[in-house]
C-alpha positions in Angstrom: 111.4 119.6 75.0 109.1 118.2 77.7 106.6 117.3 75.1 109.2 115.4 73.2 110.3 113.6 76.3 106.8 112.6 77.3 105.9 111.5 73.7 108.6 108.8 74.0 108.4 108.1 77.8 104.7 107.5 78.2 104.3 104.8 75.6 107.5 103.2 76.9 106.1 103.1 80.5 102.9 101.5 79.2 105.0 98.9 77.3 107.1 98.2 80.5 104.0 97.8 82.6 102.6 95.1 80.2 105.7 92.9 80.8 104.7 91.5 84.2 101.1 91.1 83.0 102.3 88.3 80.6 103.7 86.3 83.5 100.7 87.1 85.6 98.3 85.7 82.9 100.3 82.5 82.7 100.3 82.0 86.5 96.6 82.7 86.6 95.9 80.1 84.0 98.0 77.3 85.5 96.6 78.2 88.9 93.3 76.7 87.8 94.8 73.4 86.6 94.5 71.8 90.0 98.2 71.2 90.8 100.6 73.6 92.6 103.5 72.0 90.6 102.3 73.8 87.5 102.7 77.2 89.3 106.2 76.2 90.3 107.0 75.2 86.8 105.9 78.5 85.4 107.9 80.3 88.0 111.1 78.3 87.3 110.6 78.4 83.5 109.9 82.1 83.5 112.9 82.9 85.6 115.1 80.8 83.3 113.9 82.7 80.2 114.2 86.0 82.0 117.9 85.4 82.7 118.5 83.9 79.2 116.9 86.9 77.4 118.3 89.5 79.8 121.8 88.8 78.5 120.6 89.9 75.1 119.3 93.3 76.2 122.2 94.9 74.4 120.3 94.2 71.1 117.7 96.8 72.2 119.9 99.3 74.0 122.8 99.4 71.6 120.5 99.6 68.6 118.6 102.5 70.1 121.7 104.6 70.6 123.3 103.9 67.2 119.9 104.4 65.4 119.1 107.7 67.2 122.5 109.1 66.2 122.0 108.1 62.6 118.5 109.7 62.8 120.0 112.9 64.0 122.5 112.9 61.1 119.7 112.1 58.7 121.8 109.1 57.4 119.1 106.8 56.1 121.5 104.2 54.9 123.1 104.0 58.4 119.7 103.6 60.0 119.0 100.6 57.8 122.5 99.2 58.4 121.9 99.3 62.2 118.5 97.6 61.8 120.0 94.9 59.6 122.8 94.2 62.0 120.5 94.1 65.1 118.0 91.8 63.5 120.7 89.5 62.1 122.6 89.2 65.4 119.3 88.5 67.1 118.4 85.8 64.7 121.8 84.2 64.8 121.8 84.3 68.6 118.4 82.6 68.7 119.6 79.9 66.3 122.5 79.2 68.6 120.1 78.9 71.6 118.0 76.5 69.6 121.0 74.4 68.7 122.3 74.2 72.3 118.9 74.1 74.0 119.4 70.6 75.5 122.7 71.4 77.3 121.3 74.7 78.4 118.3 72.9 79.8 120.4 70.4 81.7 122.7 72.9 83.2 119.9 75.3 84.2 117.7 72.8 85.9 120.7 71.2 87.5 121.5 74.6 89.2 117.9 75.4 90.0 117.3 72.2 92.1 113.5 72.2 91.6 111.5 69.3 92.9 111.0 66.3 90.6 107.4 67.1 89.6 108.1 70.8 89.1 111.1 70.0 86.9 109.1 67.7 84.7 106.6 70.4 84.0 109.2 73.1 83.7 111.2 71.1 81.1 108.0 70.7 79.0 107.4 74.4 79.3 111.0 75.2 78.3 111.1 72.9 75.3 108.1 74.6 73.8 108.8 78.2 74.8 112.4 78.1 73.5 111.0 78.1 69.9 109.9 81.7 70.5 113.6 82.8 70.9 114.0 84.0 67.3 110.9 86.2 67.5 111.9 87.6 70.9 115.5 88.5 70.0 114.6 89.9 66.6 112.0 92.0 68.4 114.7 93.4 70.7 116.5 94.8 67.7 113.2 96.2 66.2 112.2 97.8 69.5 115.5 99.5 69.9 115.4 100.7 66.3 111.9 102.1 66.7 112.9 104.0 69.9 116.0 105.3 68.1 113.7 106.6 65.4 111.9 108.6 68.1 108.9 106.2 67.9 107.9 104.4 71.1 104.3 104.0 70.1 105.0 101.0 67.9 106.7 99.0 70.7 103.7 99.8 72.9 101.2 98.5 70.3 103.2 95.3 69.9 103.5 94.8 73.7 99.7 95.2 74.2 99.0 92.9 71.2 101.4 90.2 72.5 99.6 90.2 75.9 96.2 90.0 74.5 97.1 87.2 72.0 99.0 85.3 74.7 96.0 85.3 77.1 93.5 84.3 74.3 95.7 81.5 72.9 96.7 80.1 76.3 93.1 80.0 77.5 92.0 78.4 74.3 94.8 75.7 74.3 94.5 74.9 78.0 90.7 75.0 78.5 89.5 74.5 75.0 91.9 71.9 73.7 92.7 70.3 77.0 96.4 71.0 76.8 98.3 71.4 80.1 101.6 73.3 80.6 102.4 72.9 76.9 99.3 74.9 76.1 100.5 77.8 78.2 103.9 77.7 76.6 102.5 77.4 73.1 100.2 80.4 73.7 103.3 82.4 74.6 105.2 81.3 71.5 102.3 82.1 69.2 102.0 85.5 70.8 105.7 86.2 70.4 105.7 85.4 66.7 102.5 87.4 66.2 104.2 90.3 67.9 107.1 90.0 65.5 104.7 89.9 62.5 102.9 93.0 63.8 106.2 94.8 64.3 107.3 94.0 60.7 103.9 95.1 59.4 104.1 98.4 61.2 107.6 98.9 59.9 106.5 98.3 56.3 103.6 100.7 56.7 105.7 103.5 58.2 109.2 103.0 57.0 108.8 100.9 53.9 110.4 103.6 51.8 113.7 102.9 53.5 114.0 99.5 51.8 116.0 101.1 49.0 118.8 101.6 51.5 118.8 98.0 52.5 122.1 96.1 51.8 122.9 92.8 53.6 126.4 92.6 52.3 127.3 96.2 53.2 125.7 95.9 56.6 127.3 92.7 57.7 130.9 93.4 56.6 133.5 93.2 59.4 134.2 96.9 59.2 130.5 97.8 59.4 129.9 95.4 62.4 132.9 96.6 64.4 131.2 99.6 66.0 128.0 97.6 66.5 129.8 94.9 68.5 132.0 97.5 70.3 129.0 99.3 71.8 127.1 96.1 72.5 130.0 94.3 74.1 130.2 96.9 76.8 126.4 96.7 77.4 126.6 92.9 77.5 129.3 92.9 80.2 127.4 95.6 82.1 124.3 93.3 82.0 126.3 90.4 83.5 127.2 92.7 86.4 123.6 93.6 86.8 122.5 90.0 86.8 125.2 89.1 89.3 123.9 91.7 91.8 120.2 90.8 91.2 120.8 87.0 91.6 123.0 87.5 94.7 120.4 89.7 96.3 117.7 87.1 95.7 119.7 84.0 96.7 121.2 85.7 99.8 117.7 86.7 101.0 116.6 83.1 100.4 119.4 81.8 102.6 118.2 83.9 105.5 114.8 82.0 105.5 111.5 82.0 103.9 110.2 85.0 105.7 113.1 87.2 104.7 112.8 85.9 101.1 109.1 86.9 101.1 109.9 90.3 102.6 112.5 91.1 100.0 110.3 89.9 97.2 107.5 92.2 98.4 109.8 95.2 98.9 111.4 94.7 95.5 108.0 95.2 93.9 108.2 98.8 95.0 111.6 99.1 93.3 110.2 97.3 90.2 107.3 99.7 89.9 109.6 102.7 90.2 112.0 101.2 87.6 109.2 100.8 85.0 108.5 104.5 85.1 112.1 105.6 85.2 113.0 103.3 82.3 110.4 105.1 80.2 112.3 108.4 80.8 115.6 106.6 80.2 114.3 105.5 76.8 113.5 109.1 76.0 117.1 110.0 77.0 118.4 107.3 74.6 116.3 108.6 71.7 116.7 112.3 72.2 120.4 112.5 73.3 121.4 110.2 70.4 119.4 112.4 68.0 121.1 115.6 69.2 124.6 114.0 69.3 124.1 112.8 65.7 122.9 116.3 64.7 125.8 118.0 66.7 123.2 120.1 68.5 124.9 121.0 71.8 122.0 123.1 73.1 119.6 120.2 72.4 121.7 117.8 74.4 121.9 120.2 77.4 118.1 120.8 77.3 117.3 117.1 77.2 119.6 116.3 80.2 118.3 119.2 82.2 114.7 118.4 81.5 115.2 114.7 82.2 116.7 115.4 85.6 113.8 117.7 86.4 111.4 114.8 85.7 113.7 112.4 87.6 113.8 114.5 90.8 110.0 115.1 90.6 109.3 111.4 90.2 111.7 110.4 93.0 109.9 112.8 95.3 106.5 111.6 94.1 107.3 107.9 94.7 108.9 108.6 98.0 105.8 110.3 99.2 103.5 107.7 97.7 105.4 104.8 99.3 105.6 106.7 102.6 101.9 107.2 102.7 100.5 104.0 101.1 103.5 101.6 100.8 102.7 99.3 103.7 99.0 99.2 102.6 100.2 98.1 99.2 102.3 95.3 100.7 99.1 94.2 102.5 97.4 93.9 99.2 100.1 91.6 97.9 99.9 89.1 100.7 97.6 88.2 103.5 100.4 86.9 105.7 100.4 89.5 108.5 103.7 88.1 109.8 105.4 88.9 106.5 103.9 92.4 106.3 105.0 93.1 109.9 108.5 91.8 109.2 108.7 94.0 106.1 108.1 97.0 108.3 111.6 96.4 109.8 113.2 97.0 106.4 110.7 99.4 104.8 112.8 102.5 105.2 115.4 100.9 102.9 112.9 100.5 100.1 111.7 104.1 100.9 115.1 105.4 100.0 115.3 103.7 96.6 113.7 106.4 94.5 116.2 109.1 95.4 119.1 106.6 95.5 118.4 105.2 92.1 116.8 107.8 89.8 120.1 109.2 88.5 121.4 105.8 87.6 118.3 105.1 85.4 118.5 108.5 83.6 122.2 108.3 83.0 121.8 104.8 81.5 119.6 106.3 78.9 121.7 109.4 78.3 125.0 107.4 77.9 123.3 104.8 75.6 122.1 107.7 73.4 125.7 109.1 73.4 127.0 105.5 72.8 129.3 106.1 75.8 128.8 102.5 76.8 132.3 102.0 78.1 131.5 104.5 80.9 128.3 102.6 81.7 130.4 99.4 82.1 133.0 101.1 84.2 130.4 102.6 86.6 128.5 99.4 86.8 131.7 97.4 87.5 132.7 99.7 90.3 129.2 99.8 91.8 128.8 96.0 91.7 132.2 95.5 93.3 131.2 98.0 96.1 127.9 96.1 96.6 129.7 92.8 97.3 132.5 94.4 99.4 130.1 96.4 101.5 127.9 93.4 102.2 130.8 91.1 103.3 132.4 93.8 105.4 129.3 95.4 106.8 129.9 96.5 110.4 126.8 94.8 111.7 127.3 91.5 110.0 125.8 89.8 106.9 122.1 90.2 107.7 119.2 91.6 105.6 120.0 95.2 106.7 123.5 94.7 105.2 122.0 93.4 102.0 119.6 96.4 101.6 122.3 98.9 102.6 124.7 97.4 100.0 122.0 97.6 97.3 121.3 101.2 98.0 125.0 102.1 97.9 125.2 100.2 94.6 122.4 102.3 93.1 123.7 105.6 94.5 127.3 104.9 93.4 126.2 104.1 89.8 124.4 107.4 89.6 127.3 109.4 91.1 129.9 107.8 88.9 127.8 108.2 85.7 127.1 111.8 86.6 130.8 112.6 87.0 132.0 110.7 84.0 128.9 111.4 81.9 129.3 115.2 82.3 132.9 114.9 81.0 131.7 113.1 77.9 128.8 115.4 77.3 131.1 118.4 77.6 133.2 116.9 74.8 130.1 116.3 72.7 128.8 119.9 73.2 132.2 121.6 72.8 
């Protein structure tokens, strides 16, 4: 069982780690254009697309759970039906984004309140990058489908290829053809479409024999779409709660001054690194739990959950020790501002508690997605998010940065506790 978990988790971790490299490459390129406004434009534009695409994360998660259950039941027609639904919804969503891109642009930049020069460049970046939306959202569906089919290697290949193509194209457009911010954006769009083409090519090579089960009319009937939207509605609403907590954490830190904002940004890098690894094991949970639920294999479900939590506890201990020994040195590598690093020391113990506070929430996300128990995920996230806001505003010591971090840890811990309690009830029914 551990071998099966690692076969899915390790490629997924590699894929996750490539995500920040894409933004890092863009920042590095614009950093050599001779104007700091270009860096600000990439930061603002990148944040906008992150928020925009984050709302469509259900296309990957819901697709993974539904596909893995069909895989466990060996229902090839259902596997193709889920893929058709996911890709179709992704394409339709992207077309809507393209149609309303101007009002989205105006509202977004009105809220972000960037300087005039940064906004000019960021708008140019947005207007080019938005044409990659169909490729990005269709890829969400394909990635979820691949994971549901117990194949996380294909998404890894695509992620690596997208990064390499993005770097090569952006460098060529900017320094070879003399393009500015538009060249960086165009490089990203070309890379996204090439990634989609590669994913389709890999699908044709490995799963082309499933084409005989492909039926557009049967897949997109209202009755066929009902379960797809039921599962994904819960994930979408859960994602909104997640975004609310994340945005509030960032904006509240910013209101406490530039130093606190810098400190929180640095400390959250420790959380982000841990999350990339835990998400890989959550993906394994999606694929394997869904497979065994579909196959009605009660012992398989129990073994997956037991082994996943063995890995989760081990990784939480490893990251706690790693951060305890070298965390502050790592922060020193991220910034040369000694004042920021010293201030971070006042809050470091909060970040040190993140692995043990959060590992269960990550693992149960994957397990419940595999079991398509998305209503429980939404319920746990809603309660935890409400507790986050309530604790912050009623924190005994006042609304300072300690209150913010304490609230965040309670939010992570409560998600894990609630999902453990409710998830065990659901799994008992599945394994009865």
